[in-house]
Legacy VTK file of the C-alpha trace (Angstrom):
# vtk DataFile Version 3.0
C-alpha trace
ASCII
DATASET POLYDATA
POINTS 173 float
-4.428 -12.557 -2.504
-7.320 -14.411 -4.060
-10.978 -13.640 -3.405
-11.097 -16.501 -0.883
-7.508 -16.734 0.352
-6.239 -20.252 0.759
-3.118 -20.771 2.832
-0.296 -22.353 0.886
1.371 -23.678 4.041
1.607 -23.291 7.801
4.768 -22.321 9.678
6.098 -20.375 12.619
6.858 -16.668 12.393
10.615 -17.368 12.337
10.170 -19.996 9.600
8.098 -17.540 7.569
10.739 -14.811 7.776
13.468 -17.221 6.676
11.256 -18.612 3.906
10.297 -15.124 2.695
13.930 -14.001 2.570
14.726 -16.821 0.127
11.527 -16.622 -1.932
11.190 -14.914 -5.305
7.463 -14.413 -4.611
5.863 -12.376 -1.836
3.739 -14.042 0.802
1.454 -12.713 3.482
1.594 -14.289 6.936
-1.183 -14.304 9.514
-1.648 -16.468 12.553
0.755 -19.158 11.398
-0.547 -19.433 7.846
1.249 -18.310 4.694
-0.646 -16.966 1.686
0.945 -16.517 -1.735
0.274 -13.081 -3.169
-0.825 -12.964 -6.771
0.625 -10.651 -9.362
-0.986 -7.289 -10.022
-2.746 -6.125 -13.172
-1.301 -3.414 -15.388
-3.725 -0.798 -13.979
-2.906 -1.801 -10.413
0.820 -1.518 -11.064
0.508 1.844 -12.836
-1.676 3.307 -10.081
0.741 2.121 -7.377
3.685 3.619 -9.257
1.852 6.901 -9.794
1.022 7.040 -6.079
4.685 6.588 -5.153
5.710 9.339 -7.598
3.004 11.791 -6.489
3.693 11.163 -2.800
7.457 11.596 -3.215
6.860 14.924 -4.934
4.263 16.106 -2.420
6.308 15.073 0.620
9.760 16.149 -0.580
9.981 18.996 1.970
8.618 16.952 4.870
10.374 14.345 7.027
8.481 11.507 5.377
9.536 8.424 3.421
7.457 6.681 0.772
7.832 2.906 0.464
6.559 0.962 -2.558
5.013 -2.503 -2.426
8.239 -4.368 -1.654
8.327 -2.996 1.914
6.883 -5.585 4.266
4.825 -4.278 7.217
4.279 -6.120 10.485
1.157 -5.421 12.488
1.776 -5.587 16.207
0.272 -7.032 18.407
-1.098 -9.471 15.798
1.100 -11.655 13.645
0.196 -10.152 10.281
3.036 -9.565 7.844
1.833 -7.951 4.637
2.945 -5.871 1.667
0.779 -2.754 1.261
0.820 -1.175 -2.183
2.333 2.004 -0.704
3.360 2.918 2.851
4.394 6.307 4.188
6.302 7.003 7.386
6.563 10.542 8.709
9.408 10.734 11.198
11.928 7.974 11.850
11.172 4.572 10.348
11.159 1.684 12.800
12.045 -1.824 11.690
11.721 -5.200 13.381
15.220 -6.272 12.400
18.619 -5.062 11.283
17.785 -6.009 7.692
15.388 -3.029 7.410
12.974 -5.394 5.686
9.960 -5.202 7.998
8.442 -1.807 8.773
6.626 -1.352 12.086
5.367 2.233 12.057
3.597 3.291 8.866
1.764 6.615 9.189
-0.327 6.087 6.048
-1.065 2.894 4.110
-2.445 2.842 0.565
-4.098 -0.184 -1.000
-5.134 -0.249 -4.655
-8.375 -2.203 -4.832
-8.943 -4.985 -7.285
-11.856 -7.397 -7.613
-9.873 -10.210 -6.009
-8.644 -8.198 -2.987
-11.294 -5.550 -2.323
-13.282 -7.445 0.322
-10.100 -8.408 2.196
-8.611 -4.880 1.956
-11.837 -3.346 3.300
-12.443 -6.017 5.927
-9.942 -8.213 7.725
-6.855 -6.348 6.537
-8.249 -2.973 7.642
-9.180 -4.490 11.020
-5.563 -5.567 11.416
-4.133 -2.241 10.208
-6.230 -0.386 12.793
-4.092 -2.078 15.479
-0.990 -0.162 14.338
-0.763 2.687 16.864
1.297 4.890 14.519
-1.091 4.621 11.578
-3.165 7.740 11.047
-4.675 7.105 7.618
-5.755 4.203 5.443
-6.402 5.045 1.794
-8.209 2.791 -0.669
-7.783 3.584 -4.359
-10.108 2.113 -6.955
-8.481 0.780 -10.081
-11.795 0.725 -11.952
-12.830 4.365 -11.528
-11.391 7.686 -10.335
-12.347 7.208 -6.677
-10.386 7.332 -3.428
-11.599 6.518 0.079
-9.601 7.922 2.980
-10.043 6.684 6.526
-8.478 9.009 9.126
-7.984 8.093 12.768
-9.770 10.639 14.960
-8.769 11.757 18.441
-11.263 9.333 19.954
-9.856 6.417 17.878
-12.836 6.521 15.519
-12.088 6.293 11.832
-13.513 9.109 9.709
-14.258 8.395 6.047
-13.752 10.912 3.225
-14.538 9.959 -0.369
-13.333 11.854 -3.430
-14.263 10.960 -6.989
-13.458 12.266 -10.432
-10.238 13.050 -12.245
-10.133 16.620 -10.909
-10.731 15.657 -7.281
-8.004 16.207 -4.684
-7.414 14.692 -1.287
-5.495 16.224 1.580
-3.410 13.817 3.615
LINES 1 174
173 0 1 2 3 4 5 6 7 8 9 10 11 12 13 14 15 16 17 18 19 20 21 22 23 24 25 26 27 28 29 30 31 32 33 34 35 36 37 38 39 40 41 42 43 44 45 46 47 48 49 50 51 52 53 54 55 56 57 58 59 60 61 62 63 64 65 66 67 68 69 70 71 72 73 74 75 76 77 78 79 80 81 82 83 84 85 86 87 88 89 90 91 92 93 94 95 96 97 98 99 100 101 102 103 104 105 106 107 108 109 110 111 112 113 114 115 116 117 118 119 120 121 122 123 124 125 126 127 128 129 130 131 132 133 134 135 136 137 138 139 140 141 142 143 144 145 146 147 148 149 150 151 152 153 154 155 156 157 158 159 160 161 162 163 164 165 166 167 168 169 170 171 172
């Protein structure tokens, strides 16, 4: 996404899904508008890959699956289709179709922040993610410094923020 996302086209949800299946590029879809997603920087890509590796190792004895950026997530009840940097599902994964291409029930979503996406990831996208009833945590990872922000859903539906910083810092999920 760009700093000020500009839709590349408008279409129905069904048209988007057909279009996305044939496209070599990834696109986000919200409220009838399609947004081309830009490529990631080297740091962004390395951080995302390291997250997938670390999570797979940490969760190997738990009934959880780690999905890299190519797993599309649909936010219900809105019409947002997006590609988080990393998604985790603990328990059975639920998909919107028989293609297993659109995940409905992420437990944790990770986004690696970049200058062009940070405001969107913190704002509108987080507002949409909060609608996912299964989601328990939203984790923002800086690509400019050793800093992670974890938002955990509390029992009263409030989101509790924990920040860790530094190369020796750890975060419990």
